[in-house]
N, C-alpha and C positions, 0 to 999 in steps of 0.2 A: 692337480701337481701344484696346488697352492699350499701345502702344508711347507713349514718352514722346514729349513736345511740348511747345510752350511756347507758341504762337497757331495760331488756325485754319489760317493759311496754312502753315505748318510742316506740321501734322496733314494737310492735305489734298493737299499737295505730297509727303510722304514717303511716304503710305498705298499699299499695293496695288490702290485700288481702279480701275474703267477709267477711260480719260481722259476718257469722256463723262461719267461721273458726279464727276470732279471739275470738270470744266467746268459742270455743272448747281450743285454746291455754291458754286462760286466767283461765279456770274451771281447765285445767290439771296441770298447773301451780303451782295454789293454792292447789291443791289436790296432787300431788307428793310431794312437798314440806311439807303439813303439816303429810301426811299418809304413803310416802314411795313408790315409783314407785309400788312395788310387794303389797302393801297395797291398791291401788288404781284400781279399776276395771273400763271398760269402761263403763256400767252401770251409776257406780257414775258421771264419766264425762259429761254424757250426763244430768244427773238430774241436777249438776251443772251449767251446761252451757244452761240446759234449750233446746236442741237441741236432735235430735234423736241418736242410735246409728247406724243409716243407715248413718245419715249423716257425723257423724264422719268418718267411714270406706269410706265416698264419697271422704271427704280430706288425708285421712290418711291409708294406707295399713295395719296397724296392730299399737298396743298401743305402740313398739316400733320404729316403724315410726316416730309417735307422740314425743316420746321420745327425739329422735334424731333430729328433727325438733327443739325443744327447745336447747338440748344442742349445736347444732352447731354454733349457733351465739353468746352463750355465750363465747366460746373458739375462735372463730375465729373474731369477732369485739369487744365485751364488754373487753376482757383482754387486748389485744394491747392498746387500746384507755386509759384504766386506766393506764397500765405500763409506756407508752408515760408521762402521768400527774404526776405519782409517781415521776420520774425520775425530772422531772422540778422541785416539790414539796423538792426532798432531795438536788437537787443543791441548793437551796435558804436557806434550813435547816441544811446546812454542819457546825458542831462544835465538841464536845467531843464525845466520844464513847457512854455514858450512854446519853447524850442529843438526839446523832440519834436514839438510840435503841428506846430510850422514842417514839421518832415521831415516827418510823416505826409501831411499836407494835400499837400505836392508829389510825394512821392514815390506815392502812389495816384493823384492825378490824373493823372502820367506814365504810371503801370499801364494806367489807362484808356485815355490816348491813344495807347497803342504796341499796343492790342488796340479800338482806336475802333470798327471794324463790328460785331466780336462783343459788346462791350458796349451798344451803342447797341441793338440787337437783342435782348439780354438783359435789361436794366432797363425797357425799353419791354415790354416782355412781362410782367413780373414786375408791373408797374402793373394789367395787365388779364387777365391767364392766371393763374388758382389753381392749375391743374395744375402752370406751370412756377416759381410762387411758391413752391408745396409743396416741389417739388424741391430749389431753392434753399434754403428753411429748414431741410431737412432734411439738407444736406450742411453749411451754417453751424454746424448745432447739434452735428456729429460734430467741427466743426475749432472748437468754441469753447474748449476747454479749452487750447489750443494759445495762441490770444489771452489768455486771462485769466492763464496762469501765464507769460508774456513780455511782450505789449503794455502788459497792465492792471497787471502787477506792477511795471514798470518805470516808469509814469505816477506810481502810488501811492509808489513809493521817493522821489519829487520833494518828497513833502510837503506841495505844492502844491493837492493837489488840493481841493475843499467835502468836508466829511466825509459829506454826504447824497448826493453822487451814487454811483450805482450803475453797474456795467459797460455793462448795456442800454441807460441814458440816454447814456453814452457814445458809444456805437455810433452809435444813432439820430441824434444831433447831429452827427457829424464823417462818416457814410457818408451821411445824408440829404442836408447840405450839399454836400458832393463830387460825388454823382451827380446830383442838380437842376443844379448849373453845369454839369456834364459835359453833360448833355443840353441844357441853355439852348444852349450854345456851338456844340455840334455837329448842333443840331436847328433851333432856334430864332431864336438872334440871328446876326446878320451875324459872321463870321469876327472874333476879337480877335487883334493882334499879341501879340508876346512882353511887350511892357512893359504892356500893357492884362492881360492876364493875370498877369501876377504882382500888378499894382495889386488884380486880384479875389482872387486867392489868399490876399492878405494882408489883405484885407477877411474871407474867411470866416476867417480864423486868428485875427481878432481877435474875431470873433461867437463863436467855440469856446470862447476864451478866458476871457471874459465871463461865458461860460454854467457853466462847471466849475472855476474858480478861486475859493480862500477869498477 
């Protein structure tokens, strides 16, 4: 699982796993993202993948084992790669506070969309699964200095941030609003067209600016 990849489909397609295991994984990702982990049975995964339940349990000890097999590469491989890319793009797009917030909101929302199924599963599980939440927090803790030294430093250089705002507050406000909107639009609300999405993201930007600007 140490081969470089940028999304789950790239990982599954490019791996040397047996084709049957790949089909099970792709079916599980599709159903977990659409119906939720608890709302998906191994019988449904078997039907979607056109593999038997016996074959599923040949590759995975349990449905939870299958879930963790999907979650781990998201946390261990996809997130670090995108953090590195994001930091490079932020350094290129340094500007005013409003312009930087605009870039971050749109960039991170597009990142979630590009990995929609994977992050619907991850974010949904982080809200209810302490083991997965701890795995994510541990990885984010490892990467936090990269964020502080680049993204946070660039935001502070604008001299427009409130003096009392801390990096953790900014992350909570930014990540919380983007992740919540992402889940809403992908799992709860009816699909939004491009104009509606742009309007919604602008509202998120305004809310963030009101919270963090002097």
